[in-house]
C-alpha positions in Angstrom: -0.2 -0.1 0.2 1.4 3.3 -0.9 1.8 6.2 1.6 -0.9 8.0 0.1 -3.4 5.1 0.2 -2.5 4.7 3.7 -3.2 8.3 4.8 -6.3 9.2 6.6 -9.1 11.6 5.2 -10.0 14.8 6.9 -12.9 16.4 5.4 -13.2 20.4 5.8 -16.4 22.0 5.6 -16.3 25.7 5.3 -18.4 28.2 3.3 -15.4 30.5 3.0 -12.7 29.4 0.7 -9.8 31.2 2.5 -10.4 29.0 5.4 -10.4 26.0 3.3 -7.2 26.9 1.9 -5.5 27.6 5.1 -6.6 24.4 6.9 -5.8 22.2 3.6 -2.7 23.6 3.2 -1.8 22.7 6.9 -2.9 19.3 6.9 -2.1 18.1 3.1 1.3 16.8 4.1 -0.1 14.3 6.8 -3.7 13.4 5.5 -5.8 13.2 2.4 -8.1 16.5 2.1 -11.5 16.8 1.0 -13.3 20.0 0.8 -17.1 21.1 1.0 -18.2 24.6 0.8 -21.9 23.6 2.4 -23.7 21.2 4.5 -25.5 19.4 1.6 -22.1 18.6 0.0 -20.5 17.6 3.1 -23.3 15.2 4.0 -22.9 13.5 0.2 -19.2 13.0 1.1 -19.6 11.6 4.5 -22.4 9.1 3.2 -20.2 8.1 -0.1 -18.6 4.7 -0.5 -15.2 6.3 0.7 -16.2 8.6 3.9 -13.9 10.6 5.6 -12.0 9.4 9.0 -12.7 13.1 10.5 -14.7 16.0 9.7 -13.8 19.7 10.4 -17.0 21.5 10.3 -17.9 24.9 10.2 -21.0 26.1 12.1 -22.0 29.0 10.6 -23.2 28.2 6.9 -26.1 29.0 4.8 -29.0 26.6 4.4 -27.7 23.5 6.7 -25.4 24.9 9.4 -23.0 22.8 11.2 -25.2 21.6 14.0 -27.8 20.4 11.2 -24.9 18.5 9.5 -23.7 17.0 12.8 -27.4 15.9 13.7 -27.9 14.3 10.4 -24.7 12.4 10.7 -25.6 11.0 14.1 -29.0 9.7 13.0 -27.4 7.6 10.3 -25.5 4.4 11.2 -23.2 4.9 8.4 -21.8 8.2 9.5 -22.5 8.4 13.3 -19.1 7.2 14.3 -16.9 9.7 12.2 -15.6 12.3 14.6 -16.4 16.0 14.2 -14.5 19.1 15.4 -16.2 22.3 15.0 -14.3 25.1 13.7 -16.3 28.2 14.4 -16.2 32.0 15.2 -18.9 31.4 17.8 -16.9 31.3 20.8 -19.6 31.6 23.4 -19.5 28.8 26.1 -23.2 28.1 25.2 -22.4 27.4 21.8 -19.4 25.3 22.6 -21.8 23.3 24.9 -24.6 22.7 22.4 -21.8 21.2 19.8 -20.6 18.9 22.5 -23.9 17.8 23.3 -24.8 17.1 19.8 -21.8 14.7 19.8 -19.0 16.9 18.5 -15.6 15.6 19.7 -13.7 18.9 20.0 -14.3 22.5 19.2 -11.7 24.9 17.8 -12.5 28.7 17.6 -11.3 31.1 14.8 -8.8 32.6 13.8 -6.8 29.2 13.9 -3.9 28.4 15.7 -2.6 25.7 13.2 -0.4 23.7 15.5 -3.5 23.4 17.9 -5.4 22.3 14.9 -2.8 19.7 13.9 -2.7 18.5 17.4 -6.4 17.9 17.8 -6.9 16.5 14.5 -4.0 14.1 15.3 -5.5 13.1 18.9 -8.9 12.4 17.4 -7.7 10.4 14.5 -5.7 8.3 17.2 -8.6 7.8 19.5 -10.5 6.6 16.6 -8.0 4.2 15.3 -8.0 2.7 18.8 -11.6 2.7 19.1 -11.9 0.6 15.8 -9.2 -1.8 16.9 -11.3 -2.4 20.1 -14.7 -2.8 18.2 -12.9 -5.3 16.0 -11.3 -7.4 18.7 -14.8 -7.5 20.5 -16.6 -8.7 17.2 -13.8 -11.5 16.3 -13.8 -14.8 17.5 -10.5 -15.3 19.2 -9.9 -19.1 18.1 -11.0 -19.0 14.1 -10.5 -15.3 13.8 -13.7 -15.1 11.8 -16.6 -12.7 13.0 -18.4 -13.9 16.5 -21.7 -14.3 17.4 -21.9 -10.6 18.8 -20.7 -9.6 15.1 -23.4 -11.7 13.5 -26.5 -10.7 15.9 -25.7 -7.1 14.9 -25.6 -7.8 11.2 -28.6 -9.8 11.3 -30.6 -6.8 12.6 -29.0 -4.4 10.3 -29.6 -6.4 7.1 -32.9 -7.4 8.1 -34.0 -3.7 8.1 -32.0 -2.7 5.0 -33.4 -5.9 3.1 -36.8 -4.7 4.0 -36.2 -1.3 2.6 -35.0 -2.6 -0.5 -37.5 -5.5 -0.7 -34.5 -7.8 -1.3 -34.1 -11.4 -0.3 -32.1 -12.2 2.7 -30.7 -15.8 3.2 -28.9 -17.6 5.8 -26.7 -21.0 6.2 -26.7 -22.7 9.6 -23.7 -25.3 9.7 -22.8 -27.7 12.1 -19.5 -29.9 12.3 -20.9 -33.5 12.3 -20.3 -35.6 15.2 -17.6 -33.1 17.0 -18.0 -34.2 20.3 -16.6 -37.7 19.6 -13.9 -36.2 17.6 -12.9 -33.8 20.7 -13.1 -36.8 22.7 -11.0 -39.1 20.8 -8.5 -36.8 19.2 -8.4 -34.3 22.0 -9.4 -30.6 22.5 -6.5 -28.9 20.9 -6.7 -31.2 17.9 -10.3 -30.1 17.7 -9.4 -26.5 17.9 -7.1 -27.1 15.0 -10.0 -28.7 13.0 -12.4 -26.0 13.9 -9.7 -23.4 12.5 -9.4 -25.3 9.3 -13.2 -25.6 8.9 -13.5 -21.9 9.6 -11.0 -20.9 7.0 -12.4 -22.9 4.3 -15.9 -21.8 4.8 -14.8 -18.3 4.7 -13.0 -18.7 1.5 -16.3 -19.5 0.0 -17.7 -16.2 0.7 -18.5 -14.4 -2.7 -19.0 -10.6 -1.7 -17.7 -8.5 0.9 -21.2 -7.9 2.3 -21.7 -11.7 2.9 -21.0 -12.5 6.6 -19.5 -15.7 7.8 -19.4 -16.2 11.7 -18.6 -18.6 14.4 -22.2 -19.2 16.1 -20.8 -21.2 19.0 -19.0 -24.5 19.5 -18.9 -26.2 16.4 -21.6 -24.1 14.9 -21.0 -21.5 12.1 -23.5 -19.1 10.3 -23.5 -17.6 6.9 -25.5 -14.2 6.3 -26.2 -13.4 2.6 -27.9 -10.2 1.8 -29.5 -9.7 -1.5 -29.2 -13.5 -2.1 -32.1 -15.7 -3.0 -32.6 -19.7 -2.1 -31.4 -21.2 -5.1 -27.9 -19.0 -5.0 -27.6 -19.7 -1.1 -28.0 -23.4 -1.7 -25.3 -23.2 -4.3 -23.2 -21.5 -1.8 -23.8 -23.8 0.9 -23.1 -26.9 -1.3 -19.8 -25.4 -2.3 -18.9 -25.0 1.3 -20.1 -28.9 2.3 -17.8 -30.1 -0.8 -14.8 -27.6 0.5 -14.9 -29.1 4.0 -15.1 -32.6 2.7 -12.2 -32.0 0.5 -10.0 -31.1 3.5 -9.8 -35.0 4.5 -9.4 -34.2 8.1 -9.6 -37.8 9.5 -12.5 -38.7 11.7 -13.1 -42.3 12.2 -15.9 -41.7 14.7 -18.1 -39.9 12.1 -20.9 -42.0 11.1 -21.2 -40.0 8.0 -17.7 -40.5 6.7 -14.2 -41.3 7.5 -13.4 -37.6 7.7 -14.8 -34.5 9.1 -18.1 -33.2 7.1 -20.6 -30.4 8.0 -24.4 -30.4 7.8 -26.2 -27.1 6.7 -29.7 -25.8 6.8 -30.7 -22.9 4.1 -33.5 -20.4 4.4 -34.4 -17.6 2.5 -37.2 -14.5 3.0 -37.8 -11.0 2.1 -37.7 -9.4 5.6 -40.9 -8.0 7.0 -40.5 -5.6 9.7 -43.6 -7.2 11.6 -41.6 -10.5 12.0 -38.5 -11.1 14.0 -35.2 -11.7 12.1 -35.0 -14.5 14.5 -37.6 -16.8 12.4 -35.1 -16.6 9.5 -32.5 -18.0 11.9 -35.3 -20.7 13.4 -36.2 -21.7 9.8 -32.5 -22.5 9.1 -31.8 -24.3 12.1 -34.8 -26.6 11.8 -33.4 -27.4 8.3 -30.1 -28.0 9.7 -31.4 -30.4 12.2 -33.3 -32.0 9.0 -29.9 -32.6 7.6 -28.6 -34.3 10.7 -31.6 -36.6 11.0 -31.1 -37.7 7.3 -27.7 -38.6 7.6 -25.4 -35.7 7.8 -22.9 -34.3 5.2 -25.5 -32.6 3.3 -27.5 -29.4 2.6 -31.2 -29.3 3.5 -33.6 -26.6 2.2 -37.4 -26.2 1.2 -38.4 -24.6 -2.0 
């Protein structure tokens, strides 16, 4: 990755071109700089596919002022965690308090003291990096290094709402390693951990898109969440995962379905309805997983 691509991005929002120029020149050596001359353009940038890491936001602007821009950012899941530093000529204590109450991280009065601006930008971006690292750590399963149950639960809720709005199908695959307790009992838990890692890795490798989520649900269970994917496509992905695990040829002489480790899978798909709990999607897939187990394991179960 080039130094330029590795740089964090700062969005400067001000209706005075001279202020944008001064701040842009001060920050350009250390950060990628984007600019906007009004609140509407600022919101378009923060809601884009490549949002900034931090926003320097003027309060006094025509149409949408800084308070309104910040409020809009805080109301969106896509932008609520982007830190905002107000830059403004309004220096009354009540103005500062209002900005902080709305969720601004800091407040820089005009005229600018460039070393102070740089220090505050640097501090806020460092805090953001630490927060993102902590969020990643609490969302990743420590053993398999794929998303954990907490991550999946949050993603299920958000994708349920999103697919409801777009009237798109949401599919789920529940996965269980066949006869895994006998595997642990006979090969040992350390070998069981190795097997879990291998299965998790190969399942993850069959994820088709960045929006798909492959997570460890608990124990020897995994779950795959597939937004905007219909049932036939989800079944195809599930079968690819089943075959990939079988091709690992991990010996398991205590598996009634085979002489190596296999998985059973249940697949369900629905167009989300906000009057229905997303847990119904999960339960249907779980019931089909149980059916796959009953019918002999090492298979994909689904209902057209």
